[in-house]
VOPAGU-2260 file (C-alpha; in pm, 1 decimal, decimal comma):
REM VOPAGU-2260
SITE   aa  ch    i         X         Y         Z
SITE  UNK   A    0       0,0       0,0       0,0
SITE  UNK   A    1     145,2     335,5    -100,2
SITE  UNK   A    2     121,3     632,7     129,7
SITE  UNK   A    3     -82,6     915,9     -19,8
SITE  UNK   A    4     120,1    1238,0      -1,9
SITE  UNK   A    5     -67,8    1560,9      60,3
SITE  UNK   A    6      49,5    1863,8    -138,6
SITE  UNK   A    7     259,1    2110,9      58,5
SITE  UNK   A    8      55,1    2423,4     131,3
SITE  UNK   A    9     256,5    2741,1      77,9
SITE  UNK   A   10      79,9    3056,4     197,0
SITE  UNK   A   11     176,9    3413,5     114,9
SITE  UNK   A   12     250,6    3688,5     366,3
SITE  UNK   A   13      36,7    4002,2     345,9
SITE  UNK   A   14     301,4    4213,6     519,4
SITE  UNK   A   15     497,2    4253,7     198,8
SITE  UNK   A   16     433,9    4363,0    -156,8
SITE  UNK   A   17     434,6    4082,6    -412,9
SITE  UNK   A   18     640,2    4156,4    -722,0
SITE  UNK   A   19     500,1    4013,9   -1045,0
SITE  UNK   A   20     834,0    3906,1   -1191,7
SITE  UNK   A   21    1172,2    3800,6   -1060,9
SITE  UNK   A   22    1326,4    4082,9   -1265,5
SITE  UNK   A   23    1118,5    4342,3   -1076,6
SITE  UNK   A   24    1220,2    4191,9    -744,5
SITE  UNK   A   25    1588,5    4187,7    -838,2
SITE  UNK   A   26    1563,6    4551,8    -953,9
SITE  UNK   A   27    1419,6    4638,4    -611,7
SITE  UNK   A   28    1706,0    4454,2    -439,8
SITE  UNK   A   29    1962,5    4634,3    -652,0
SITE  UNK   A   30    1813,4    4974,1    -564,2
SITE  UNK   A   31    1963,3    4927,8    -216,9
SITE  UNK   A   32    2321,2    4981,2    -109,3
SITE  UNK   A   33    2553,4    4693,6    -207,6
SITE  UNK   A   34    2575,8    4564,4     149,3
SITE  UNK   A   35    2195,5    4565,2     183,7
SITE  UNK   A   36    2144,2    4413,3    -162,4
SITE  UNK   A   37    2366,5    4114,0     -86,7
SITE  UNK   A   38    2156,0    4038,2     222,1
SITE  UNK   A   39    1834,4    4060,0      19,2
SITE  UNK   A   40    1975,3    3833,1    -253,9
SITE  UNK   A   41    2099,8    3586,7       9,3
SITE  UNK   A   42    1760,7    3577,8     181,9
SITE  UNK   A   43    1582,1    3514,8    -146,4
SITE  UNK   A   44    1819,4    3235,5    -246,1
SITE  UNK   A   45    1792,2    3065,0      92,2
SITE  UNK   A   46    1411,6    3092,0      86,1
SITE  UNK   A   47    1378,7    2952,2    -266,6
SITE  UNK   A   48    1606,6    2659,7    -180,0
SITE  UNK   A   49    1408,0    2589,3     138,7
SITE  UNK   A   50    1074,6    2590,8     -47,5
SITE  UNK   A   51    1207,4    2355,8    -315,5
SITE  UNK   A   52    1346,9    2124,1     -47,1
SITE  UNK   A   53    1015,5    2121,4     141,6
SITE  UNK   A   54     828,2    2045,0    -179,4
SITE  UNK   A   55    1061,7    1756,4    -264,0
SITE  UNK   A   56    1094,5    1608,2      85,2
SITE  UNK   A   57     737,2    1640,0     209,0
SITE  UNK   A   58     509,5    1674,7     -91,3
SITE  UNK   A   59     655,4    1470,5    -377,4
SITE  UNK   A   60     738,3    1793,0    -563,6
SITE  UNK   A   61     380,0    1920,0    -549,0
SITE  UNK   A   62     258,8    2234,1    -377,1
SITE  UNK   A   63     -52,1    2445,8    -349,1
SITE  UNK   A   64      22,7    2818,2    -355,1
SITE  UNK   A   65    -209,9    3057,9    -174,6
SITE  UNK   A   66    -112,8    3414,5    -265,4
SITE  UNK   A   67    -199,8    3671,3      -2,4
SITE  UNK   A   68    -266,6    4032,5    -101,4
SITE  UNK   A   69     -52,2    4297,0      62,7
SITE  UNK   A   70    -208,2    4485,0     352,2
SITE  UNK   A   71     -30,5    4801,3     234,8
SITE  UNK   A   72    -111,5    5020,7     -62,3
SITE  UNK   A   73     189,4    5070,9    -287,2
SITE  UNK   A   74     258,8    5299,7    -576,4
SITE  UNK   A   75     322,9    5114,3    -897,8
SITE  UNK   A   76     584,9    5229,3   -1140,5
SITE  UNK   A   77     456,1    5325,0   -1485,5
SITE  UNK   A   78     637,0    5142,1   -1761,5
SITE  UNK   A   79     664,7    5318,1   -2096,5
SITE  UNK   A   80     695,5    5109,8   -2410,4
SITE  UNK   A   81     886,1    5299,9   -2677,5
């Protein structure tokens, strides 16, 4: 009898803005001083690796994502297409 594995449930955090692309997030990181940016990049890398490990170890590579809207209003940057 095989053990049925439940998908890992990954829930968002409404404390923070959710960037739509990795490029936008990396641009935000790089807008900080170099010493701050390296900490942001390190935190992101560690978090991504942890999530992938959790998915592989506990959920057979499957996950259910539950995005959470930010509790803060943010100004969005207008992008001009030339």
